[in-house]
C-alpha positions in Angstrom: 184.0 -10.8 40.3 185.3 -14.3 39.2 185.4 -13.3 35.5 188.3 -10.8 35.8 190.2 -13.2 38.0 189.6 -16.0 35.6 190.9 -14.1 32.5 193.9 -12.9 34.4 194.7 -16.4 35.6 194.3 -17.9 32.1 196.0 -15.3 30.1 198.6 -13.7 32.4 200.9 -14.7 35.2 199.5 -12.1 37.6 198.9 -13.9 40.9 195.1 -13.9 41.5 194.7 -17.0 43.6 193.4 -20.4 42.8 190.6 -20.6 40.2 188.8 -23.9 40.4 185.8 -22.9 38.2 186.2 -20.6 35.2 183.7 -17.8 35.3 180.9 -17.3 32.8 181.4 -14.6 30.2 185.2 -14.9 30.6 185.7 -13.6 27.0 184.0 -10.4 28.0 187.0 -9.6 30.1 189.8 -10.4 27.6 190.2 -6.7 27.0 191.8 -6.5 30.5 195.0 -8.3 29.7 194.9 -6.4 26.4 195.0 -3.1 28.2 197.8 -4.3 30.5 199.8 -5.4 27.5 199.1 -2.1 25.8 200.4 -0.3 28.9 203.6 -2.2 28.6 204.0 -1.2 25.0 203.1 2.4 25.8 205.7 2.6 28.6 208.4 1.0 26.4 207.8 3.6 23.7 207.8 6.4 26.2 211.1 5.3 27.7 213.0 4.1 24.7 211.2 5.5 21.6 211.2 3.7 18.3 214.4 1.8 18.8 215.4 -1.8 19.0 215.7 -1.5 22.8 212.1 -0.2 22.9 210.8 -3.2 20.9 212.7 -5.6 23.1 211.3 -3.9 26.2 207.8 -4.0 24.8 207.9 -7.6 23.7 209.9 -8.8 26.7 207.7 -7.0 29.2 204.6 -8.4 27.6 206.1 -11.9 27.7 206.8 -11.5 31.4 203.2 -10.3 32.0 201.9 -13.4 30.2 204.5 -15.9 31.0 205.3 -16.2 27.3 202.2 -18.2 26.6 201.4 -16.5 23.3 204.9 -17.1 21.9 204.7 -20.7 23.1 201.5 -21.1 21.1 203.1 -19.4 18.1 206.0 -21.8 18.2 203.8 -24.9 18.6 201.5 -24.0 15.7 204.2 -23.8 13.2 206.1 -26.8 14.5 202.9 -28.8 14.2 202.2 -27.4 10.8 205.2 -29.3 9.4 204.5 -32.5 11.3 202.5 -35.4 9.9 198.8 -35.2 10.5 198.9 -38.1 12.9 201.6 -36.4 15.0 200.3 -32.8 15.2 198.6 -33.3 18.5 201.8 -34.8 20.0 203.9 -32.0 18.7 201.6 -29.4 20.3 201.9 -31.1 23.7 205.7 -31.4 23.6 208.0 -29.1 25.6 210.6 -27.2 23.7 210.6 -25.6 20.3 211.4 -27.2 16.9 213.4 -25.6 14.1 210.4 -24.4 12.2 208.8 -22.8 15.3 212.0 -21.0 16.1 212.3 -19.8 12.5 208.9 -18.2 12.6 209.6 -16.6 16.0 212.7 -15.0 14.5 210.8 -13.8 11.5 208.1 -12.4 13.8 210.6 -10.6 16.0 212.3 -9.2 12.9 209.0 -7.9 11.7 208.2 -6.3 15.0 211.6 -4.7 15.2 211.2 -3.2 11.7 207.7 -1.9 12.4 208.7 -0.5 15.8 211.5 1.5 14.2 209.0 2.9 11.6 206.5 3.9 14.2 208.4 7.0 15.5 205.8 9.4 14.0 203.0 7.8 16.0 201.9 9.4 19.3 202.4 7.1 22.3 198.7 6.2 22.8 198.8 4.3 19.5 201.1 1.7 21.0 198.4 0.5 23.3 196.3 -0.6 20.3 198.0 -3.8 19.0 198.0 -5.7 22.3 194.4 -4.6 23.0 193.2 -5.5 19.5 195.1 -8.8 19.7 193.1 -9.9 22.7 189.9 -8.7 21.1 190.5 -11.0 18.1 191.4 -13.8 20.4 188.1 -13.3 22.2 186.4 -13.6 18.8 188.4 -16.7 18.1 187.0 -18.4 21.2 183.5 -18.3 19.6 184.6 -20.6 16.8 182.5 -23.6 17.7 184.6 -26.3 16.1 187.1 -27.4 18.8 190.2 -29.5 18.3 189.5 -32.8 20.1 193.0 -32.9 21.5 192.7 -29.5 23.2 191.2 -30.2 26.7 191.9 -26.6 27.7 189.9 -25.2 24.8 187.1 -27.7 25.3 186.8 -26.7 28.9 186.8 -23.0 28.0 184.0 -23.6 25.5 182.0 -25.6 28.1 182.3 -23.5 31.2 182.1 -20.0 29.7 179.6 -18.1 27.6 182.0 -17.3 24.8 179.8 -15.7 22.1 178.1 -13.0 24.2 181.3 -12.2 26.1 183.4 -11.9 22.9 181.2 -9.1 21.5 181.8 -7.0 24.7 185.6 -7.3 24.3 185.4 -6.5 20.6 183.3 -3.4 21.4 185.6 -2.2 24.1 188.7 -2.6 21.8 187.0 -0.8 18.9 185.7 2.1 20.9 189.1 2.6 22.5 190.7 2.5 19.1 188.2 5.0 17.7 188.9 7.4 20.5 192.7 7.1 20.0 192.8 6.9 16.2 189.5 8.3 15.0 187.1 6.4 12.7 190.1 5.2 10.6 190.5 2.7 13.4 187.6 0.8 12.0 189.5 0.2 8.8 192.6 -0.9 10.6 190.7 -3.1 12.9 188.7 -4.6 10.0 191.8 -5.3 8.0 193.4 -7.1 11.0 190.2 -9.1 11.5 190.3 -10.3 7.9 194.0 -11.3 7.9 193.9 -13.0 11.3 190.6 -14.6 10.4 192.3 -16.2 7.4 195.1 -17.5 9.7 192.5 -18.9 12.1 190.6 -20.5 9.2 193.8 -22.2 8.1 194.6 -23.3 11.6 191.1 -24.7 12.2 191.3 -26.7 9.0 194.9 -27.9 9.8 194.0 -29.1 13.4 190.3 -29.9 12.7 189.2 -27.4 15.3 190.2 -24.4 17.5 192.8 -25.2 20.1 194.8 -23.5 22.8 197.9 -22.9 20.8 196.1 -21.5 17.8 194.2 -19.1 20.0 197.3 -17.9 21.7 199.3 -17.7 18.4 196.6 -15.4 17.0 197.7 -12.7 19.5 201.2 -12.5 18.2 200.0 -12.4 14.6 197.4 -9.7 15.4 200.0 -7.5 17.1 202.2 -7.6 14.0 199.4 -7.1 11.5 197.7 -4.3 13.5 200.9 -2.4 13.9 201.7 -2.8 10.2 198.3 -1.5 9.2 198.5 1.5 11.6 201.9 2.5 10.2 200.8 2.1 6.6 197.4 3.9 6.8 197.8 6.2 9.8 201.3 7.7 9.9 200.1 10.4 12.2 197.5 9.7 14.9 194.7 12.2 15.5 194.6 12.0 19.3 
């Protein structure tokens, strides 16, 4: 059972002991931190409803669960975006956040706050979808074979795990869970998220000349925003 421990060690801050060798088919278990993040969002909505406090509890609780790694990646991607091509790898490895990264974090939080307030008509189970789907698309992103030379973490992940086969398992789990909660309209919402986040990843891979750790992690934040937006627009009332 090294695969669940590996994915929890890599993508959360849950103490699972020392992991020296990353398990095969790690991407097949990326739905696990997605479910855990979804539970955090679900509880936040149940406790505080569609209020600013609810959004803060959801985002903050998920950040505690993950150690804020996804927000760190989000910051680094946009900081590096504005840097010179020769300095992008250095910017990604630096501690702290630059002005551009902070600006995009503020914009993301504002978007989440607005979307959260407009999600009051949704039944609580819906709030589990964005975190779960975000990890599913991250699993898909691990299959992109072009790896940024400066990302040793991503290179090791690609080398030690069977990403392609595992990613399909996580995608299937997320889609089936969504179909149970939202009906077959979930396929449209999931597909729309896939297209938008896919364009973001395509841009990032071109920018950094390959997939890297920060791009992979940043895709989770973007997917959560996009998925919640599409759910609210196309499914104002859930069927479950």
